[in-house]
C-alpha positions in Angstrom: -36.3 24.5 -16.6 -32.8 26.0 -16.8 -31.2 22.6 -16.1 -32.9 21.3 -19.3 -32.2 24.4 -21.4 -28.5 23.8 -21.2 -28.8 20.7 -23.3 -30.3 22.8 -26.2 -27.5 25.0 -27.4 -29.7 26.7 -29.9 -31.8 28.2 -27.1 -29.0 30.3 -25.6 -30.3 33.8 -25.4 -33.4 32.9 -27.4 -36.9 31.5 -27.2 -37.6 28.8 -29.7 -41.2 28.3 -30.9 -41.7 24.8 -32.5 -42.9 25.6 -36.0 -43.9 22.9 -38.6 -42.7 20.2 -36.2 -39.1 21.3 -36.6 -37.3 21.0 -33.3 -33.9 21.5 -31.8 -31.8 18.5 -30.9 -30.4 18.2 -27.3 -26.6 17.8 -27.1 -27.0 14.2 -25.7 -28.7 13.2 -28.9 -26.1 14.7 -31.1 -23.3 13.0 -29.1 -25.0 9.6 -29.3 -25.6 9.9 -33.0 -22.0 11.0 -33.6 -20.8 8.1 -31.5 -22.8 5.7 -33.6 -21.7 7.2 -36.9 -18.0 7.0 -35.8 -18.6 3.4 -35.0 -19.9 2.7 -38.5 -16.7 4.2 -40.0 -14.4 1.8 -38.4 -15.1 -1.8 -37.4 -13.1 -2.1 -34.2 -14.4 -5.5 -33.4 -12.7 -8.7 -34.4 -15.1 -9.4 -37.2 -18.3 -8.1 -38.8 -20.6 -10.3 -36.7 -19.2 -8.9 -33.5 -19.5 -5.4 -35.0 -23.2 -6.0 -35.6 -23.7 -7.4 -32.1 -22.1 -4.3 -30.7 -24.5 -2.1 -32.7 -27.4 -4.2 -31.6 -26.3 -3.8 -28.0 -26.2 0.0 -28.5 -29.8 -0.1 -30.0 -31.1 -2.3 -27.2 -29.7 0.1 -24.5 -31.4 3.0 -26.2 -34.7 1.1 -26.4 -34.5 0.1 -22.7 -33.8 3.7 -21.7 -37.0 4.8 -23.5 -39.0 1.8 -22.4 -39.4 0.6 -25.9 -38.8 -3.1 -26.7 -37.4 -4.8 -29.7 -40.0 -7.2 -31.1 
């Protein structure tokens, strides 16, 4: 349990009871979202089409990690 708690910074020294379906975000989620938002600020690809392909690849990786599939 302690190995999981370290990813939830808001739990340090506390017990969090999920009230009204509001939950804490693990650090990995925050970092992934921040990476995506940074990517949307600056098109580092050669063109917009490649930029969208790169975003699609990020999404597909996330889906595969959660066993969801793009239909």
